[in-house]
C-alpha positions in Angstrom: 208.2 161.1 75.5 207.9 157.6 77.0 210.8 155.8 78.5 211.8 152.4 77.3 214.3 150.4 79.3 217.0 148.7 77.3 219.6 146.2 78.7 222.5 145.1 76.5 224.3 141.9 77.6 227.8 141.4 76.2 230.6 138.9 76.9 234.0 140.3 78.0 236.0 137.2 77.0 235.9 134.5 74.4 232.3 133.4 75.0 231.0 131.0 77.7 230.8 133.8 80.2 227.3 133.2 81.4 225.3 135.7 79.2 222.3 133.3 79.2 222.0 133.4 83.0 222.2 137.3 82.9 219.6 137.6 80.2 217.2 135.2 82.0 217.6 137.3 85.2 217.0 140.6 83.4 213.9 139.2 81.8 212.5 138.3 85.2 212.9 141.9 86.4 211.7 143.6 83.1 208.2 144.9 82.2 206.8 143.0 79.2 210.2 142.1 77.9 211.4 141.1 74.4 214.8 139.5 73.9 216.7 140.9 70.9 219.5 138.8 69.3 221.8 141.3 67.7 224.9 139.2 66.7 225.9 135.7 65.9 223.1 133.2 65.4 222.4 129.5 66.0 226.0 128.7 66.9 225.7 129.9 70.5 225.1 127.7 73.5 223.6 129.8 76.3 222.8 127.7 79.4 219.8 128.7 81.6 218.2 127.0 84.6 214.8 128.2 85.6 211.9 126.5 87.4 213.9 123.3 87.6 214.4 123.2 83.8 217.9 123.1 82.5 218.4 124.1 78.8 221.1 125.2 76.5 219.7 127.7 74.0 221.0 128.0 70.4 217.9 128.8 68.3 215.8 130.6 70.9 216.6 133.4 73.3 217.6 132.9 76.9 214.4 134.3 78.3 212.3 131.6 76.6 211.8 129.5 79.8 210.0 132.5 81.2 207.8 132.7 78.1 209.7 135.7 76.7 209.7 135.9 72.9 212.9 136.6 70.9 213.4 138.9 67.9 216.2 137.7 65.6 217.7 140.7 63.8 219.2 140.9 60.3 222.7 140.5 61.9 221.9 136.9 62.8 221.8 133.5 61.2 219.0 131.0 61.5 219.0 127.2 60.9 215.4 126.0 60.3 216.4 122.4 61.1 217.8 123.6 64.5 214.7 125.7 65.2 212.5 122.7 64.6 214.5 120.3 66.7 215.1 122.7 69.6 211.5 123.8 69.4 210.3 120.2 69.9 212.5 119.8 73.0 211.4 123.1 74.5 207.7 122.3 74.0 208.2 119.0 75.9 210.1 120.7 78.7 208.0 123.8 79.1 204.5 122.7 78.1 204.0 125.6 75.8 205.4 126.9 72.5 208.5 129.0 72.4 208.2 132.2 70.3 210.6 133.7 67.8 210.1 136.7 65.5 212.4 136.9 62.5 213.7 139.8 60.6 213.2 139.2 56.9 217.0 139.7 56.3 218.1 137.0 58.7 220.6 134.8 56.9 219.5 131.1 56.5 221.9 128.3 57.1 221.6 125.3 54.7 222.7 121.7 55.1 225.5 122.5 52.6 226.8 125.2 54.9 226.9 122.8 57.8 228.5 120.0 55.7 231.3 122.2 54.3 231.9 123.9 57.7 232.5 120.5 59.3 234.7 119.3 56.4 236.8 122.5 56.5 237.1 122.5 60.3 238.6 119.0 60.4 241.5 120.5 58.3 241.8 124.0 59.8 241.2 123.2 63.5 240.0 126.8 63.7 237.7 126.2 66.8 234.4 126.4 64.9 231.3 124.9 66.5 230.6 123.0 63.3 227.0 124.1 62.7 227.6 126.2 59.5 227.6 129.7 61.0 230.9 130.9 59.5 230.2 129.3 56.1 226.8 130.9 56.0 228.3 134.4 56.6 231.0 133.7 54.1 228.5 132.6 51.4 226.4 135.7 51.9 229.5 137.8 51.6 230.1 136.1 48.3 226.6 137.1 47.1 225.0 133.7 47.2 222.4 134.8 49.7 219.4 133.0 51.3 217.3 135.1 53.7 214.3 134.3 55.8 212.3 136.4 53.3 213.1 133.8 50.6 211.5 131.1 52.7 208.1 132.8 52.2 208.5 132.1 48.4 209.2 128.3 48.0 210.0 128.5 44.3 212.6 131.3 44.9 213.9 129.4 48.0 214.4 126.2 46.0 216.0 128.0 43.0 218.5 129.8 45.3 219.2 126.6 47.2 220.1 124.8 43.9 222.4 127.7 43.0 224.1 127.5 46.4 224.8 123.8 45.8 225.8 123.8 42.2 227.4 127.2 41.6 228.8 128.2 45.0 229.8 124.8 46.6 230.0 123.2 43.2 228.3 119.9 44.1 225.4 118.2 42.5 222.0 119.3 43.9 220.3 116.4 45.5 216.7 117.0 46.6 216.9 114.1 49.1 219.8 115.9 50.9 217.7 118.9 51.6 214.3 117.4 52.0 214.1 117.7 55.8 215.6 121.2 55.5 212.8 122.3 53.1 210.2 120.8 55.5 211.7 122.8 58.4 211.7 126.0 56.3 207.9 125.5 55.6 207.4 124.9 59.3 209.4 128.0 60.4 207.3 130.4 58.3 204.1 128.7 59.4 204.8 128.8 63.1 206.7 132.1 63.5 206.2 135.7 62.5 208.5 137.4 59.9 208.9 141.2 60.0 210.8 143.9 58.2 212.4 145.4 61.4 212.2 145.7 65.2 210.1 148.8 64.5 207.4 146.7 63.0 207.1 145.0 66.4 207.3 148.0 68.7 204.9 150.1 66.6 202.2 147.5 66.4 200.8 147.2 70.0 197.6 145.6 68.8 199.6 142.5 67.8 202.6 142.6 70.1 202.6 143.9 73.6 206.3 144.4 74.5 208.0 147.2 76.3 211.4 146.6 77.9 214.2 145.2 75.6 216.9 142.8 76.6 219.7 142.5 73.9 221.4 139.1 74.1 224.9 139.1 72.8 226.7 136.1 71.2 230.2 134.8 72.1 232.5 137.5 73.5 234.3 140.7 72.5 237.7 138.9 72.3 236.2 136.8 69.4 234.9 139.9 67.6 235.9 139.8 63.9 237.4 143.3 64.2 238.9 143.2 67.7 239.7 139.5 68.4 242.9 137.6 67.7 242.8 136.7 64.0 242.4 134.1 62.6 240.6 132.5 65.6 237.7 134.9 65.5 234.1 134.7 64.6 232.5 136.2 61.5 230.5 138.6 63.5 230.6 141.8 65.6 230.2 140.5 69.2 230.6 144.1 70.6 227.5 146.2 71.0 227.9 147.8 67.5 224.9 146.1 66.0 222.7 146.8 69.0 223.5 150.5 68.8 222.6 150.5 65.1 219.3 148.7 65.7 218.4 151.3 68.4 219.2 154.4 66.3 215.6 155.0 64.9 214.0 154.6 68.4 215.8 157.6 69.9 213.3 159.8 68.1 210.3 158.0 69.5 211.3 157.1 73.0 213.7 158.1 75.8 215.9 155.0 75.9 217.2 154.1 79.4 220.2 152.0 78.2 222.2 149.9 80.6 225.1 147.7 79.5 226.0 144.4 81.2 229.5 143.2 80.7 229.9 139.5 81.7 232.9 137.5 82.6 233.6 134.3 84.6 235.8 134.5 87.6 238.4 132.9 85.5 239.3 132.8 81.8 237.9 130.3 79.3 238.3 129.6 75.6 237.0 126.8 73.4 239.4 125.5 70.8 242.5 127.1 69.4 243.6 130.7 69.7 245.3 133.2 72.0 244.6 133.1 75.7 246.8 134.3 78.6 247.5 132.6 81.9 246.7 129.1 80.6 249.9 127.6 82.0 249.3 129.1 85.5 248.1 127.0 88.4 244.3 126.6 88.1 243.7 123.9 90.7 241.7 126.4 92.6 238.9 126.2 90.0 236.3 123.7 91.2 234.9 121.2 88.8 231.4 122.1 87.6 229.5 118.8 87.1 226.9 120.7 85.1 229.4 122.4 82.7 228.0 122.4 79.2 231.2 123.5 77.6 233.3 120.4 77.1 235.7 118.7 74.6 233.9 118.2 71.3 234.7 117.0 67.8 234.8 120.4 66.2 235.6 123.1 68.8 238.3 120.9 70.6 239.4 121.4 74.2 237.6 123.7 76.7 240.6 125.7 78.1 240.8 127.6 81.3 243.2 130.2 82.7 243.6 132.8 85.5 241.4 135.9 85.0 243.3 138.6 83.2 242.2 142.1 84.1 244.1 143.7 81.2 242.2 141.6 78.7 238.9 142.6 80.4 239.8 146.3 80.2 240.8 145.9 76.6 237.5 144.3 75.7 235.6 146.9 77.6 237.6 149.7 75.8 236.8 148.2 72.4 233.1 148.3 73.2 233.1 151.9 74.4 234.2 153.0 70.9 230.6 152.3 69.8 228.7 152.6 73.1 228.7 155.6 75.4 229.4 153.5 78.5 226.5 155.1 80.5 224.9 152.9 83.0 227.6 150.2 82.7 227.4 147.1 85.0 229.9 144.3 85.3 228.8 140.8 86.2 231.2 138.1 87.4 229.8 134.6 87.1 230.9 131.2 88.4 231.9 132.6 91.8 230.8 129.3 93.3 233.7 127.6 91.5 236.4 129.7 93.0 237.4 130.4 96.7 236.6 133.7 98.4 240.1 134.9 97.5 241.0 133.9 94.0 243.9 134.9 91.6 243.9 137.4 88.8 246.7 139.0 86.8 247.2 142.8 86.4 249.8 143.8 83.9 251.1 140.2 83.9 251.6 140.1 87.7 249.5 137.6 89.7 247.7 138.6 92.8 245.0 137.2 95.0 241.8 139.2 95.5 238.3 139.1 96.7 235.4 140.0 94.5 235.0 143.2 96.5 238.5 144.2 95.6 237.8 143.4 92.0 235.1 146.0 92.1 237.7 148.6 93.0 240.1 147.4 90.3 237.4 147.7 87.7 236.7 151.2 89.0 233.0 150.6 89.0 230.1 151.1 91.5 228.0 148.6 89.6 229.3 145.0 90.1 227.1 141.9 90.4 228.1 138.4 91.2 226.6 135.1 90.3 227.2 132.5 92.9 225.0 129.7 91.6 224.7 127.9 88.3 220.9 128.4 88.7 221.4 132.1 88.4 220.5 134.9 90.8 222.6 138.1 90.6 223.9 139.6 93.8 225.1 143.2 94.0 228.6 143.5 95.3 
């Protein structure tokens, strides 16, 4: 039985931990890698710097600058307009085409989902990114579904789109409002492959030559819809639950060498409203990052910071271990360039100052990596 290496990258906080940097680094060390998106969708913003190119990924995986393709699983949303726009930017930056492969059951975000998400967010101040992710999930839960599969059949796509407008959102269907969306849908199915499952890819070596898998998580465990602090959560499982489910069939075909990478900044962050500890503590020790991509915006609101809370990290890790065995677990602390060599954390509410080496002992792990540069590069502690 052949061995296939699998790395699962998960955020230990509220997102913005540096998962994109970790995915990019793991792709660089992998053999014929394929990035697998297993949660969330086009609402993410994963920042990567590679070969002097800086990019924030939303519609493509974080290994794209290395030429690594991305499989979007059925647990993800896809916005064809976003794919088209970001694809154009990436082609200009990289000089070659980015590659996505879509599961037929990926949920498709429409302009109606975006419009009503933004309208609702201005009232609720929930902390939404404002790109229609949550409204897309909610619509699908209410049976008004639109999948990537439907984009292969234009007449069916258009009929469902009209129903979404008139019967679900209860607005008049206006072809002009969705004209660019329909063009983007046609372009998506023309440029990218659509498959029934990850198995279709891995069992067809004549078409796809991938071996190692890098699972790229979205947001963080503390935003998980089952384990986060309701109502300020995402409509997605950000733990490794979906990744474990995707991998189940492959245990019969391969020996899977699975390693989990749990990522946190050296301090807490949260975008928008919701629970966070240590926000009122002195955070003057955190250096300003001039390249920070998480900033105040119209829909998410303020980008908040706080002292790192070890109890929240342990809680998040414990939530994930319910689904994942915990074998081969590695912790990654990013943004170490933004804090002094000795920086504060809280343990059971008590503040103490530690080094990253001491944090390794507090986490009770032999596998701790640090990221000391915004351009990536993981250093074993």
